[in-house]
N, C-alpha and C positions, 0 to 999 in steps of 0.2 A: 867555550863550550867543551873543548877537548879535555880540559882538566876535569870538568864535571863528568864527562863520559868515562874517564879513567877511574875516578873515584867510585862511580856507580858499578863499573865492571868489577872492581876489587871488592866492593861491598857485597855484590851478589855472590861472588865466589866464597867470601868469608861466611855469609849467612847460610849457604847451602852446604858448606864443607863439614862433613861429619866430625872432623877433628876439632873444629871450633866449638861444636855442641850448641850453637846458637839456635838453629831451627828446632832442635829437640827440646831445648830449654823453654822456648816460647810455647810449644805444643804441650809439654809436660806441665808447665805453669797453668795454662788454660784448662787442661784436664783436671788438675788438682783443685782449682778454685771455681769451676763453672757452676757447681751446685749452689753456691752462695747467691748467685744472680737469679732474680725472679723476672722472667720475661714478661709476665702479665702486669707487673707493677710499673707505673710511670715514675714513681718517686725513687730517687737514688739514696740508698741507705748509706750511712756513715761508713759501714764496713766496706763498701765498694771502694771508697777513697783510700782506705787503709791498704786494701789489696793492690790498688793501682800504685800507691806509693812504694810498696814492697817490690812490685814488678819493675817499676821505673828505676828504682835504685839498683836492682840486680842487673837489669838490662844495660843501664848506663855504664856500669863498671866494665861490662863486656865491650861495649862500643868504645869507651875511652881507651881500652887496651888496643883495639883495632886501629884507632886513630893514631895512637902513639907509635905503634909498630910501622905505620905507613907514613909517618911524618906530617900528619894534618892536624891543624887546630880545630876545636869544636866549631868556632865561628866560621872558619874556612869551609868546613864540612857542610854546615847547614846552608851557607850561601850557595855553594856549588850544587847541592841537592835541589835547592829551590830553582836554580837556573835550569837544571836538567828537567825538573818536573814541568816547568813552564814551556820547555822546548819540545816536549814529547806528547804525543796524543795517545800513548798506550794506556791500557786500563790500570787497575790497581796494582802497581808494581812494588819492587823492593823499597824504593824511596818512600812510598806511601806507608809501607809497613813500619819503616824506621821512624817516620814522622808521627805515626800513630802512637808510638811508644811515648811520645812527648805531649800528646793531647788526650785529655781524659775522655772526651766524647768518642773518639775513635777507639780508645781502649775498651770502652763499654761495648761498642759494636763488635770488636774482636771476641770479647767474652760471650756475647749473645750468639755469635756465630759458632763458637766452640760448644756451647750448650746444645745447639741444634745438631752439630756434626758428631759429637762423641757420645 
């Protein structure tokens, strides 16, 4: 679990660090695309998936650079994040945010949240 905690600590620092631009990228992306999402519709438009794919591709390139800089493989990273997630009872944290970028349903929740907030 020590490795998982180390990865998560570095991840939090990277995500919040202004010089990495990750947090502002996520917020700017959500702001720019929030109006496409209709909160009153149950159906998911094809456009949502296109926006998700765009977000995922851009975010993954940032995450890959982080992993490379820190000497982690993607498989190692996901395994350690899941270990960390299973061991902690904290609320929706950085690991959940990262995993959300990999799961469409959580991405939709993030966009709905952005629509309410901005």
